[in-house]
C-alpha positions as CSV (number, residue, x, y, z in Angstrom):
1,X,114.0,134.8,220.9
2,X,112.3,137.9,222.0
3,X,108.2,137.4,220.8
4,X,107.4,140.5,219.1
5,X,103.9,142.0,218.5
6,X,102.1,141.9,215.5
7,X,102.6,145.9,214.6
8,X,106.3,145.2,214.8
9,X,106.1,142.4,212.7
10,X,104.2,144.2,210.4
11,X,106.3,147.0,210.0
12,X,109.8,144.7,209.3
13,X,108.1,142.7,206.9
14,X,108.5,144.4,203.4
15,X,107.2,142.1,200.7
16,X,109.2,142.6,197.3
17,X,106.9,141.7,194.8
18,X,109.2,141.7,191.8
19,X,111.0,138.3,193.3
20,X,108.0,136.7,194.8
21,X,106.9,137.1,190.6
22,X,110.2,135.9,189.5
23,X,109.9,133.0,192.0
24,X,106.3,132.3,190.7
25,X,107.4,131.8,187.1
26,X,110.2,130.3,188.0
27,X,107.7,127.8,189.6
28,X,105.0,127.6,187.0
29,X,108.1,127.0,183.5
30,X,108.9,124.0,185.8
31,X,105.2,122.7,186.4
32,X,104.5,123.4,182.9
33,X,108.0,121.5,181.8
34,X,106.9,118.5,184.0
35,X,103.9,117.8,182.2
36,X,105.0,119.1,178.5
37,X,108.2,118.8,178.2
38,X,111.7,120.4,178.3
39,X,111.9,120.2,174.6
40,X,110.2,122.3,171.7
41,X,109.3,119.2,169.6
42,X,108.4,117.2,173.0
43,X,106.1,119.8,173.8
44,X,104.6,119.6,170.4
45,X,104.3,115.8,171.0
46,X,102.5,116.1,174.4
47,X,100.8,119.3,173.8
48,X,98.7,117.3,170.6
49,X,98.0,114.2,172.3
50,X,96.7,116.1,174.8
51,X,94.5,117.7,172.2
52,X,93.5,114.7,170.7
53,X,92.1,113.1,173.8
54,X,90.0,116.2,175.0
55,X,88.0,115.8,171.5
56,X,88.1,112.7,171.9
57,X,86.7,112.2,175.3
58,X,84.7,115.3,174.5
59,X,83.1,112.5,171.8
60,X,82.5,110.3,173.9
61,X,81.0,112.0,176.4
62,X,78.8,114.0,173.4
63,X,77.2,110.6,172.3
64,X,76.9,109.5,175.3
65,X,74.5,112.3,176.2
66,X,72.5,112.0,173.1
67,X,71.9,107.7,173.6
68,X,70.3,108.7,177.2
69,X,68.2,111.3,176.2
70,X,67.1,109.5,173.2
71,X,66.0,106.7,175.5
72,X,64.9,108.6,178.1
73,X,62.5,110.4,175.3
74,X,61.5,107.4,173.8
75,X,61.0,104.6,176.4
76,X,57.6,104.8,178.8
77,X,58.8,103.9,182.3
78,X,55.9,101.7,184.1
79,X,54.7,103.9,187.0
80,X,55.6,106.9,186.0
């Protein structure tokens, strides 16, 4: 094996952007299918579950911060 210098390697490399783009799209679709499912009904069900979880945890976070801010404004801390 003959070691090439950097300029020789740069001249040999030709990026096929269309092939790279197709491979990226394929990988993205595989990841999407693993997360949401293969069929449209399964995707609809899983995305609905995810949306409901996001709404629920957002609501819980808002309630938590509202309670904490209410308690900190209405309590007198010793030494402060």
